[in-house]
Every structure is written in C-alpha cells, then in structure tokens.
DRENGUKOL-815302 format. One record per atom (N, C-alpha, C): atom name; x, y, z; chain. Coordinates in nm, 2 decimals, m for minus. Layout:
<sites>
atom, x, y, z, kette
CA, X, Y, Z, A
...
</sites>
This chain:
<sites>
atom, x, y, z, kette
N, 13.22, 15.78, 14.41, A
CA, 13.18, 15.75, 14.26, A
C, 13.30, 15.73, 14.17, A
N, 13.30, 15.65, 14.09, A
CA, 13.43, 15.62, 14.01, A
C, 13.42, 15.71, 13.90, A
N, 13.52, 15.71, 13.82, A
CA, 13.53, 15.78, 13.69, A
C, 13.41, 15.74, 13.59, A
N, 13.40, 15.59, 13.57, A
CA, 13.31, 15.56, 13.49, A
C, 13.16, 15.60, 13.52, A
N, 13.12, 15.63, 13.63, A
CA, 13.00, 15.68, 13.66, A
C, 12.99, 15.83, 13.70, A
N, 13.09, 15.91, 13.66, A
CA, 13.09, 16.05, 13.70, A
C, 13.00, 16.11, 13.62, A
N, 12.99, 16.25, 13.66, A
CA, 12.86, 16.32, 13.60, A
C, 12.91, 16.43, 13.50, A
N, 13.05, 16.42, 13.45, A
CA, 13.09, 16.52, 13.37, A
C, 13.03, 16.49, 13.21, A
N, 12.97, 16.60, 13.15, A
CA, 12.94, 16.58, 13.03, A
C, 13.07, 16.56, 12.92, A
N, 13.06, 16.46, 12.83, A
CA, 13.14, 16.44, 12.73, A
C, 13.10, 16.38, 12.62, A
N, 13.18, 16.39, 12.50, A
CA, 13.12, 16.34, 12.37, A
C, 13.13, 16.18, 12.37, A
N, 13.04, 16.12, 12.33, A
CA, 13.02, 15.99, 12.30, A
C, 13.09, 15.93, 12.19, A
N, 13.14, 15.81, 12.21, A
CA, 13.19, 15.73, 12.09, A
C, 13.11, 15.66, 12.04, A
N, 12.98, 15.68, 12.04, A
CA, 12.86, 15.60, 11.97, A
C, 12.81, 15.67, 11.84, A
N, 12.92, 15.73, 11.77, A
CA, 12.83, 15.81, 11.65, A
C, 12.80, 15.95, 11.67, A
N, 12.67, 15.98, 11.68, A
CA, 12.62, 16.13, 11.70, A
C, 12.68, 16.18, 11.84, A
N, 12.71, 16.29, 11.84, A
CA, 12.75, 16.35, 11.98, A
C, 12.66, 16.37, 12.07, A
N, 12.67, 16.33, 12.19, A
CA, 12.57, 16.33, 12.29, A
C, 12.63, 16.45, 12.40, A
N, 12.54, 16.52, 12.46, A
CA, 12.58, 16.62, 12.55, A
C, 12.64, 16.56, 12.69, A
N, 12.56, 16.45, 12.70, A
CA, 12.59, 16.38, 12.83, A
C, 12.58, 16.23, 12.81, A
N, 12.67, 16.14, 12.84, A
CA, 12.65, 16.00, 12.84, A
C, 12.72, 15.93, 12.94, A
N, 12.66, 15.82, 12.99, A
CA, 12.72, 15.73, 13.10, A
C, 12.67, 15.60, 13.11, A
N, 12.75, 15.52, 13.14, A
CA, 12.69, 15.36, 13.18, A
C, 12.63, 15.37, 13.32, A
N, 12.53, 15.29, 13.35, A
CA, 12.47, 15.30, 13.48, A
C, 12.44, 15.14, 13.50, A
N, 12.46, 15.10, 13.65, A
CA, 12.46, 14.98, 13.69, A
C, 12.59, 14.91, 13.72, A
N, 12.61, 14.80, 13.75, A
CA, 12.49, 14.70, 13.78, A
C, 12.42, 14.73, 13.90, A
N, 12.27, 14.74, 13.88, A
CA, 12.19, 14.74, 13.99, A
C, 12.14, 14.62, 14.03, A
N, 12.14, 14.57, 14.16, A
CA, 12.08, 14.43, 14.20, A
C, 11.96, 14.44, 14.28, A
N, 11.87, 14.35, 14.29, A
CA, 11.77, 14.35, 14.36, A
C, 11.81, 14.31, 14.51, A
N, 11.73, 14.33, 14.58, A
CA, 11.77, 14.31, 14.74, A
C, 11.81, 14.15, 14.75, A
N, 11.75, 14.06, 14.68, A
CA, 11.79, 13.92, 14.71, A
C, 11.88, 13.87, 14.60, A
N, 11.95, 13.96, 14.53, A
CA, 12.06, 13.94, 14.44, A
C, 12.02, 13.85, 14.35, A
N, 11.90, 13.83, 14.29, A
CA, 11.84, 13.74, 14.21, A
C, 11.80, 13.81, 14.07, A
N, 11.83, 13.93, 14.07, A
CA, 11.79, 14.01, 13.93, A
C, 11.90, 14.11, 13.95, A
N, 11.94, 14.17, 13.83, A
CA, 12.04, 14.28, 13.79, A
C, 12.00, 14.35, 13.67, A
N, 12.05, 14.47, 13.66, A
CA, 12.04, 14.56, 13.54, A
C, 12.15, 14.63, 13.52, A
N, 12.19, 14.65, 13.39, A
CA, 12.29, 14.76, 13.36, A
C, 12.24, 14.81, 13.22, A
N, 12.32, 14.92, 13.21, A
CA, 12.28, 15.00, 13.07, A
C, 12.37, 15.12, 13.05, A
N, 12.31, 15.20, 12.95, A
CA, 12.38, 15.31, 12.91, A
C, 12.27, 15.44, 12.90, A
N, 12.27, 15.57, 12.93, A
CA, 12.20, 15.66, 12.90, A
C, 12.28, 15.77, 12.81, A
N, 12.20, 15.83, 12.71, A
CA, 12.27, 15.96, 12.64, A
C, 12.18, 16.05, 12.62, A
N, 12.21, 16.18, 12.66, A
CA, 12.12, 16.29, 12.65, A
C, 12.17, 16.40, 12.55, A
N, 12.10, 16.44, 12.46, A
CA, 12.15, 16.53, 12.36, A
C, 12.05, 16.66, 12.34, A
N, 12.10, 16.76, 12.40, A
CA, 12.02, 16.90, 12.42, A
C, 12.01, 16.97, 12.27, A
N, 11.90, 17.03, 12.26, A
CA, 11.88, 17.13, 12.13, A
C, 11.97, 17.25, 12.13, A
N, 11.98, 17.31, 12.04, A
CA, 12.07, 17.42, 12.02, A
C, 12.05, 17.52, 12.12, A
N, 11.93, 17.55, 12.17, A
CA, 11.89, 17.65, 12.27, A
C, 11.87, 17.60, 12.42, A
N, 11.92, 17.46, 12.44, A
CA, 11.91, 17.41, 12.56, A
C, 11.76, 17.42, 12.63, A
N, 11.67, 17.41, 12.54, A
CA, 11.52, 17.41, 12.60, A
C, 11.45, 17.27, 12.59, A
N, 11.52, 17.17, 12.51, A
CA, 11.45, 17.04, 12.51, A
C, 11.58, 16.95, 12.47, A
N, 11.54, 16.82, 12.50, A
CA, 11.65, 16.71, 12.48, A
C, 11.59, 16.60, 12.43, A
N, 11.68, 16.51, 12.40, A
CA, 11.65, 16.36, 12.35, A
C, 11.71, 16.28, 12.46, A
N, 11.66, 16.18, 12.51, A
CA, 11.73, 16.09, 12.60, A
C, 11.71, 15.95, 12.54, A
N, 11.82, 15.89, 12.54, A
CA, 11.84, 15.76, 12.47, A
C, 11.87, 15.66, 12.60, A
N, 11.80, 15.56, 12.63, A
CA, 11.83, 15.47, 12.74, A
C, 11.83, 15.32, 12.68, A
N, 11.95, 15.25, 12.70, A
CA, 11.97, 15.13, 12.67, A
C, 11.98, 15.02, 12.78, A
N, 11.94, 14.91, 12.80, A
CA, 11.98, 14.84, 12.93, A
C, 11.94, 14.69, 12.88, A
N, 11.99, 14.62, 12.99, A
CA, 11.97, 14.48, 13.00, A
C, 11.92, 14.45, 13.12, A
N, 11.81, 14.35, 13.14, A
CA, 11.77, 14.31, 13.27, A
C, 11.80, 14.16, 13.27, A
N, 11.87, 14.12, 13.38, A
CA, 11.91, 13.97, 13.42, A
C, 11.80, 13.92, 13.52, A
N, 11.75, 13.82, 13.48, A
CA, 11.69, 13.74, 13.60, A
C, 11.77, 13.63, 13.62, A
N, 11.82, 13.64, 13.75, A
CA, 11.93, 13.55, 13.80, A
C, 11.86, 13.44, 13.87, A
N, 11.74, 13.43, 13.89, A
CA, 11.66, 13.33, 13.99, A
C, 11.62, 13.22, 13.87, A
N, 11.68, 13.11, 13.90, A
CA, 11.67, 12.99, 13.82, A
C, 11.55, 12.91, 13.86, A
N, 11.48, 12.96, 13.94, A
CA, 11.37, 12.87, 13.99, A
C, 11.24, 12.91, 13.90, A
N, 11.15, 12.84, 13.88, A
CA, 11.02, 12.87, 13.81, A
C, 10.94, 12.96, 13.89, A
N, 10.84, 13.02, 13.80, A
CA, 10.75, 13.12, 13.87, A
C, 10.68, 13.04, 13.99, A
N, 10.62, 12.93, 13.95, A
CA, 10.55, 12.84, 14.07, A
C, 10.63, 12.81, 14.18, A
N, 10.77, 12.82, 14.18, A
CA, 10.86, 12.78, 14.29, A
C, 10.90, 12.91, 14.35, A
N, 10.84, 13.02, 14.31, A
CA, 10.87, 13.15, 14.37, A
C, 10.98, 13.23, 14.30, A
N, 11.01, 13.19, 14.18, A
CA, 11.11, 13.26, 14.13, A
C, 11.07, 13.36, 14.04, A
N, 11.15, 13.41, 13.94, A
CA, 11.13, 13.51, 13.83, A
C, 11.11, 13.65, 13.90, A
N, 11.25, 13.70, 13.92, A
CA, 11.23, 13.83, 14.02, A
C, 11.25, 13.94, 13.92, A
N, 11.29, 13.93, 13.80, A
CA, 11.31, 14.05, 13.72, A
C, 11.20, 14.11, 13.64, A
N, 11.17, 14.22, 13.64, A
CA, 11.06, 14.28, 13.56, A
C, 11.10, 14.43, 13.54, A
N, 11.04, 14.49, 13.43, A
CA, 11.05, 14.61, 13.37, A
C, 10.96, 14.73, 13.40, A
N, 10.98, 14.82, 13.45, A
CA, 10.87, 14.94, 13.46, A
C, 10.94, 15.06, 13.37, A
N, 10.86, 15.11, 13.29, A
CA, 10.90, 15.22, 13.23, A
C, 10.77, 15.33, 13.23, A
N, 10.82, 15.46, 13.25, A
CA, 10.72, 15.57, 13.27, A
C, 10.78, 15.69, 13.17, A
N, 10.70, 15.75, 13.08, A
CA, 10.72, 15.85, 13.00, A
C, 10.63, 15.97, 13.03, A
N, 10.68, 16.08, 13.04, A
CA, 10.61, 16.21, 13.05, A
C, 10.65, 16.31, 12.94, A
</sites>
C-alpha cells in the first residue's frame, strides 16, 4: 500500500477538517474498458457516535464501441443505509 492510499487519519486540505480522507482508485474493470477514481472523506461527530461520509468520483467508460457493438462497460451502483 503506498502512502497516498494509507489508512492514517489526517486533516484534509479541502476546507472543513475531515477525521479521515483518502483518494481511491484507479479501479479498472476486468476488461480494462472502464475505470473509476475518486476521494472519500469522513467526519465524526464530537461523541464519535455518528459520522458524515462524502464520496466524490469519476467513472470513465474507455470502451469506444457502441452499445449495439457490445460496448459501454461503465455503470454506477450506489447503496445507502
């Protein structure tokens, strides 16, 4: 694991202080025709009982074929609990 993807909490340079923040990716599809990169920030409340999570990212569809030709590999799935 490189320093950029380490798990040490640190202040963010993005304005409001985050208790944890890190860049993620790039993650590529098994065919290397889609990739995703992004950032995650977590800020805990004062009592460490709840948190806010901010996730930003980009999804790149690297498959230049049309859907009819079997292309278009990138898609997004999001789940919230």
